[in-house]
N, C-alpha and C positions, 0 to 999 in steps of 0.2 A: 504494500500500500504506500509506504514511504517513497519507494522508487517510482511508483506510478505518479505520485504527487510532484516529485522533482522533475520527471520527464514532461509532465503536463506544463509545469512552470516554464521549462526551457523552450518547449514548442510554442507556447503562447507568447513568450518573450521574443523569440525569433520572428514569429508572424507579425507582431506589432512593430518590431523594428523595420520589417519589410514595408509595412504600411506607412511607417514614418518616412522612409525613403521615397515611397510613391507620392505621399503628400508634399514632400519637398520638391519633387519634380513638377507637380501640379502648380505649386506656388510660384515656381519660376516662370510658368507659362501664363499666369493670370495675376495681375496686380491686386485685384480685389480679394481673391482667395488668399494671397500672400498676407495681406493685412489682417484678414479674418483669423488665419491660423496663428500668426504671430501674437495676436492679442489674446487668444483663448487657449493655446496649448503649450508649446514649448517655452514661450517667453512670458507665460502667465506668472506674475509675482506671487509667491507663496511664503507665508511666515515660516521662519526656520525652526520654530519650536512645536510644530504640529506633530502629533503622535498617531498611532494606528487608530485611535478613537475617531479621528477625522475622516476615516475612510468608510464609515458605515453608511453614509449617504450614497456613495458609489455602489456599495454592495446591495443596498435596497433598490437602487435603480436597476441593477442587473436582475434582481429577483422579479421586479415588475416586468422586465422583458421576458423572463421565463414564463410568468403567469399569462401574459398576452399570447405568446406563441403556443403554449400548451392549451390555453383556453380555446383558441381558434381551432386547434386540432380536435378537441373534445366536442366542440359545437357541430362539427361535421357529422357526428354519429349520435348526438343526443336528441331525444324527442321530448319536447316540453308538454307532456300530457300526463295527468295524474295516474292513468292506467298503464302507461308505457315508460314513464321516466325512470323508475327503479330498474326495470328490465333492460332499458337501454344502457344504464351504467354497467349492469352485469355483462351485457353484450360487448361493451368496450373493454372490460377487464378480461374476458375470456376469448372472444372471437376476433377482435381487431388486433392486427400485428403491432406488438409493443404498446397496446392500449393500456395495459396495467401500469407500464412505466410512465406513460404520459399522464394518466390519472393520478398516480402517486406523486409525481412531480408537481402537479397542480395543487393537490391537497396539502402536501408538505410545504410547498412553496408559499402558501398563504400564511402558515404559522411562522416560517422563517422570515417572511416579509414583515410581519408584525413585530417579531423580535428585533430585527434590525432597526425598524422605525422607532420602536420604544427606546432603544439605546441611543439613537440619533437625537431624539427629543430630550431625553434626560441629560445627555451631554451638553446640549444647547442650554438647558436650564441651569446646569451647574456652572458653566462658564459664561453665563450672561449673554448668550447670542440673541436674546430678545430685546436688548437695549439699543439705543441709537448708535449708528444710523441703520441698523439691520432689523428694525421692527417690521418693515414690510416683508422682508425675507422670512421672519419668524411667523407672521400671519399666514404666508403661503404654505409653510410646512404644517400648520394646524389645519388649514383647509384640506390639504392632502390627507391628513390623518382622519378627518371626519368623512371624507369621500371613501377612504379605505373601509371604514366601519360599515357604511351603507352598501358598498360593493360586496364586502365579505358576507353580510347578512343575506343579500339577495342570492348570492352564489351558494350559501349554506342550505337554502331551501330546495335547490334544484334536484338533488338526488331523490327527493320525496321518500325518504326513509322514515321510520318511526320517530327518530329524533328530529329530523327536519320538519315533520308535520307539526309536532307540538311546540317546537321552538318558534316556528313561523306563526302559529296561532297565538302564542304568548306575547311575542314581540309586536305582532300586528295589532293585538288588542290594546296595546299601549296607546296607539293612535286614537282609540275611542275616547280616551280621557282628554283629548284636546278640545278646547271650547269651539263651538260653532261648526268647525270643519271636521271634527273627529269622526263622527259616524259616517259622513259622506266619504271621507278618505278610506275608512275601513271597508265600506261597500265597494269602492273602486278597486281596492286591493284584492278582495276575495271574490267579488262578483256574486251572482245569484247561485242558489243551490241547483245542481252540484257545483262545487268550486273548481271547475276544470280550467277556468281562465287564469287562475292565480299563477300557475307555472309559466304560462306564456308571457304574462306581464312581468314577472320576476326575471325571467330569462332575458327579455328585451331590456329591462332596466339594468341588469347585471352587465350585459354586453355594452350598453351605452355608457354607463358609468366608468367602465374600464378605460375607454378611450378618452373620456373627460379627464380621468386621472392622469393619463399620459400627457395631455395638453397642459394641465396644471403643473406637472412635474417639469416639463420643458420651461415653463415660465419661472419656476423655482430655480432651475439651473441658470437661466439668464440673470436672475437677481443675484445669484451667488457670484457670477462673473462681475456684476456691476458693483456690489458692495464688498466683495472679497470675503474670505473666510475669517471668522473670529478665531483668536488664538488663546491659549491657556493663560498667558501673561497680560493680555489685553493691550499689547503694544500697538501703536499706530504708525510707527516710523517706517518709511518705505525702505530705508537702508538695511532693515533687519529682515529682508526677504530675499529669496533665491528663486531660480527658475523651477517651475513645476516638473519639467522633464529634464534630466532623467531621475532626479533625486526622489521625489515623492511618487512618481509614476512607478518606479520599480518597487517601492515599499507597498503601494496599493496593489500591485500585481501579485506580489508574494502573499499578502494577506488574503486577497481574493482566491488564490489557488488553495490555501488552507481551508477557507470557507467552502469552496466548491467541493473539495475532498470530503469534508464532514457531511455536506448535504447529500452527496452521492452515496456515502456509506449508510446514512439514515434511510434513504429511499430504497436501496437495494436490500439491506439486511434487517431494518426495523420499520417496515412500512406502516404498521398498525399501532405504533407507539402513541401517537397523538389522536387516534381514532377511538370512538366509543362503540360498544357492542350494539347499541340501538341504531347505529348507522348502517348495520347490516341486515336490518329487518324492514320489510316493506311497511309503508305508512298504514295505520289502522286507526280510524277516528273513534272506534268503540273501545279502545284499550289504551290506557295511559301507562307508558313505560316508566317504571320507578327506577332510579330518580331521574327527573328531567334536568339534565345538566348541559348547558351550552358549551361551545368550544371555549378554550381558556381565555381567549382575547375578548370574550363577552361576559366573563365571570364578574366583572365589576358592577354589574347591575342585576344580580340574582333576585333581589327583593322586588324589583319591578316585574320581573318575569313571573314569580310565584303569585304576585298580586293579580296580574293579568290573567293567569291561568285559573 
């Protein structure tokens, strides 16, 4: 495994150095691209005291790319119908070539995505990344986090397992407590009896929010380039900065290789560690699976869930 990690790191490093030379050739051919790359890649000024903790945003962005690609692949075989959704997941796992791998990457990738974003936010809180002049940058990261919660919730319902059904019912009933629009919003989500339209609506919302999340992430990245990264000492002097490439690029590449190795080990050897048994049972509205426990990134609101149920 260690040899595999080192070989992966060397191959990725060589590939990215080749891309670097390719970009350098393109820059020589086009003045606009030259200015763009000089300002945003190799000549990007970076504080000298940044540690590995400043790379979690990059790793989270990579996780988002994994989620988008695996989600598109799953959408080609998924059926948003309450009588077929669970069986379509079984079909993906058993009959689609490498379907089990794509599904596990998507399921595990959601948890890894949240872990990285939580670390990214806590690092920003600890080092004061929310203070001037980066308050807009901080607000964009909070918007991304809120969008992640809604996207994860809509995706959590799609397998239409026993756990998905009751979690969807519990969290959806929270909307009923909203003044004026609560009942109308609940009727729009669930539709009339039978509730066959809920999966189609949640599937469309999940797909739409995923690409909205990509757009907000790009805006967040632009704001990072505009306001620069905060550093642990809070220094603002330009002379205490060095070029991003190759110093921090190689550091991020090594850390990402370690993260990718851990992620692959979890997906291949421990695919059900973060999954609950109720996720393997088809939805049954006449039987409440005890206990109804949501995924760990929704556990901060269990009281609302139990109240709604």
